[in-house]
C-alpha positions as CSV (number, residue, x, y, z in Angstrom):
1,X,0.0,0.0,0.0
2,X,1.4,3.4,-0.9
3,X,0.7,6.5,1.2
4,X,-0.5,9.8,-0.3
5,X,-0.8,12.9,1.9
6,X,-2.2,16.4,1.3
7,X,-0.2,19.3,2.6
8,X,-2.3,22.4,3.4
9,X,-3.0,25.4,5.6
10,X,-6.2,25.3,7.6
11,X,-8.6,28.2,8.5
12,X,-6.7,28.7,11.8
13,X,-3.6,29.6,9.8
14,X,-1.9,26.3,10.8
15,X,0.1,24.1,8.4
16,X,-1.3,20.6,8.4
17,X,-0.8,17.2,6.7
18,X,-3.8,15.0,6.0
19,X,-4.1,11.4,7.1
20,X,-2.5,8.9,4.7
21,X,-4.7,7.5,2.0
22,X,-3.9,4.7,-0.3
23,X,-4.3,6.2,-3.8
24,X,-3.7,9.3,-5.8
25,X,-7.4,9.6,-6.6
26,X,-8.3,9.4,-2.8
27,X,-5.7,12.2,-2.1
28,X,-7.2,14.4,-4.8
29,X,-10.7,13.8,-3.4
30,X,-9.3,14.7,0.1
31,X,-7.8,17.9,-1.3
32,X,-11.1,18.8,-2.9
33,X,-13.0,18.4,0.5
34,X,-10.3,20.4,2.3
35,X,-10.3,23.2,-0.3
36,X,-14.1,23.5,-0.9
37,X,-15.7,22.5,2.4
38,X,-13.0,23.4,4.9
39,X,-11.6,26.5,3.0
40,X,-8.0,25.2,3.3
41,X,-5.2,26.4,1.2
42,X,-3.7,23.4,-0.6
43,X,0.1,23.4,-1.0
44,X,0.7,20.0,-2.7
45,X,0.1,16.3,-2.5
46,X,3.0,13.9,-1.8
47,X,3.0,10.3,-2.7
48,X,5.3,7.3,-2.7
49,X,8.9,7.5,-3.9
50,X,8.8,11.3,-3.6
51,X,6.1,11.8,-6.2
52,X,4.6,15.3,-5.9
53,X,1.4,16.8,-7.3
54,X,1.9,20.6,-7.2
55,X,-0.8,23.1,-6.0
56,X,-1.6,24.2,-9.5
57,X,-2.3,20.6,-10.7
58,X,-4.4,19.9,-7.6
59,X,-6.5,23.0,-8.0
60,X,-7.0,22.3,-11.7
61,X,-8.3,18.8,-10.9
62,X,-10.6,20.2,-8.2
63,X,-12.0,22.7,-10.7
64,X,-12.5,20.0,-13.3
65,X,-14.2,17.6,-10.9
66,X,-17.0,19.5,-9.4
67,X,-19.1,16.5,-8.6
């Protein structure tokens, strides 16, 4: 199982890291919830082997997946 985590800043101006999830898609969905429902500022998603999804790519995905 690979771990993916969302790095973000919450509404209390605290830097946070989400709980680990098992897939890239789950991490993107977590970022969407954090961004839309909890008004968090997303920094990036980090995955296995140092893989990074930058803020711009995450926010583009959030915008394109409004479901």
